[in-house]
N, C-alpha and C positions, 0 to 999 in steps of 0.2 A: 474628778479625782486628779490630784496633782502627784506626779511621779518624778521627783527631782533626780537628776543624774541618770535617768533611764531613757531608753529609746523603744517605742512601741513599733513593731514591724510585723509583717506577715510571717507565719511559721515557715521554717525551712522544709524542703521536700527532699527526701533521700530515695533515689530511684533504684538503688541496689545495695542491699545489706543482708547479712546472715545473722539472725539472732543467736543461733547455737554456737557461733564463733566468738561470742563475747569474752569468754575466758581464755582464748588463745591468741588474742590480738597481740601482735609484736613478736610472735614465736618465729625464730630464724629458720630458714631452709634454703636449699640451693636453687629452688624454683617451685613452680606451681605443683607439679605432680608429687615431689617429695613432701611438700608442705601438707598436701591432702593426706598422704599416707601416714605421716608421723604425728600430725597434730589434729587436723580437722576430723578425720574419720574416727579416731579413738574418742574424741570429745563428743561427737554426735551420737555415738552409741548410747551415751548416758541418758539421752532424751527418750528412751523407752520407758523411763520412770516418770510418771505424770507429776510427781511431787518435785522432782528436779527440774522438769520442764517449766512448771509453774513458777518456781523460784527464779530461774534465769529470765523468764519472760517478764516478770514483774520488775526486776532490776533493769533489764534492757529498755523497757518502755519508760521507766523513770529517767534513765540516762538520755534517751532521745529527747524527752521534754526538757531536761536540764540544759541541753545544748540547743534548744529552740526548734527541734525537729518535731513537727506536728503531723506529718504525713510520710509514710514510708512504704516502699515496695520490698517485701521481705521474704527470704527463704526460711522455712522451718527445717525439719529433718524428714526422713522417710517414715517416721512414726506419726500416725494421725493425732495421737495425744499431744504432740508438740504443736500442732496447728491449733487445737482447742485451747491450749494454755496461752498461746500468743494472742489469739482473738479475744479471749476472756480478759486478758490484761489490758489490751488496747480499748476494748469496749468500756471497761470500768473507768478509763481515763478520757473517754470521749474522743479518742484519736481517730484520724482517717488512716486506716492501715489496710494494706492489700498483701495477702500472704498465701502460701500454699505448701502442701506436703511435697517433699522432694520425691521425684520418680527416679529410681535407680535399680534396675533389675539384673545388672551384670557388673562384673569387674569392681565389686564392692565387698568389704569384709562381712563375715557373718554378724548378724545383729544390726546391720544397716542395709543390707541388700533386700529388696522386696522379695517376699516369699514366692510370689508368682506375678506375672505380668497382668493377668486378668484381675487378680485381687487388688493390685495397686491402682488400677483404673476404676474399679468399683469404689475403693476408698476415696479416690479423688472426687468422683461424682457425689458421693455421700457428703463430703465436706463442702462442695459447692452448694448443695441444697441446704446444708446446715448454716452456712455463714455468709454466702454472697448476698449483699444487699441488706444485711442486718445492721441497723443503725448506720454508722459511718464506715462499716467494714466491707471489703470486697475480696474475692478469691482470685488467685493466680494459678493456672496450670503450670507446673514447675518441674520439667525435666532437669536434672542437675546439670549435665552437659552431655553432648551427643555420645561420647564413649561409654558412659555408664547406663545408657538406655539402649535396649535392643531395638531393631527396626520395628518390631511389633509394638513395643511400648510407645515409641515416638509416633507411629501412625495412629495408635489408640488415643494418644493425647490430642492428635490432630482432629480425630473424630469428635472428641469431647469439646474441643474449641469450636467446631462447626455446630454442634448441638447447643452450645451455650455461648453465643457470639458476644454477649455482654461481659463475660469474664475476661480477665487479663491472662497473659502468657509471659513467663519469665524464664530465662536460662542464661548460659554463657556462650560466647562465640569468639574464636580467633584471639585468644588471650596470650598464648604461649607457643613458641615454635615447636617444642616437643609434643605438646597437646595437638597441634595442627597435624603434625606428622602421623600421630596415632589415629586421628580422625580419617585421614586419607587411606590408611591401611584398613580401617574397619568399614569404610564406605567408599570403595573405589569407584562406584558408579556416580558419585556426586561430583559436580564441577568444583565445589568449594565446601568449606565447613558450613557456611551459611546455607548452601544449597541442600544440605542434609535436612535442615529444619523446613526449608521451603517445600521439598518433596513430601514431607510428612504433614503438610497443611498447617504449619505453625508460624507463618509470616502473615501478619495482618495488623490492623490498628489495635492498639493496646497490647502489642507484643513488644517486650523490652528485653534486649540482649546485652549482657554486661561485657564490658571491655572493648571488643571490636578493634583491637590494635592492628591486626593484619588483614583487614578487609581490602579488596581491590575495588576498582571503579565499577565493575559489573555488580559486585555485591552491594555497594552503596546505592547504585541506581535501583536495584531490586528492593532494597529497604525503603527507599523513597516512594517507589511505585506501590508497595504493599501497605504503607503506613506504619511499618514497624520502626523501632527506634533503638539507638545504642545508649546505654548508661555508661558513661566514662568513669573510670575508677582510678584516678591518678595516684592516690596514696598507695593502693595495693599494687598497681603496675610498677611503681618505682621500688617499693619494698621488696617485691619478689623478683625484680630485675626482668620483668616481662617485656618492657619496651614502652614506647611513647605513642599515644594516640595522635593520628594525623588530622589535626583540626583543619588545616588548609585544604586538604583533599576532601574532607567532609563538607566544607563550605562550597567547594567547587562543584561537587556532584549532587 
């Protein structure tokens, strides 16, 4: 087959993306936490409706493919139906997609906060059994970020990660200075933001943490030792004024 003027290349891989944020891309805010409050959380509430979730998931997957992305590690919302919609859309398109229900059992608005810690973990395990390893799909245990998960939920997620070592883990770490200050207030026993996840049993191979702007050498060494990785998000980091990822320090350690 001759394809004049075109280049055939391997599909792109996106290691960190939120499909429910498709309709709020480019929304302005003073920083990460106000952006979540004013745009992301209200938008994600809408994904309790399976029809809305299916519509966005279909458009999202088509847009990934239109831009050459054939593999993605993706956040859904706190609603299990949002995961089903995403997985079904990806399965229909034969995509390699890894996704998960967001775990957030505190500091979240009604309609988005998990009804109970125990139920959120049961839902996660049900979704693992339903989707992990089906065709080209895989599951990721997905605490939103440390502040919106109670210690019990984080440790429960760690127990699931131990019980299902083949699944992925995804969350956020050290993205924003206000966020880091909040983490230190909530988890004073932890050495660092990353250490919160480490203490919960959430650092291992196939654990991917987004941003990682403000990691120190000890954090980076621990990630290397555990096999965990950082997904750098330069567009988001610049748009929200979060900062710059230290590539030189990452290479050094």
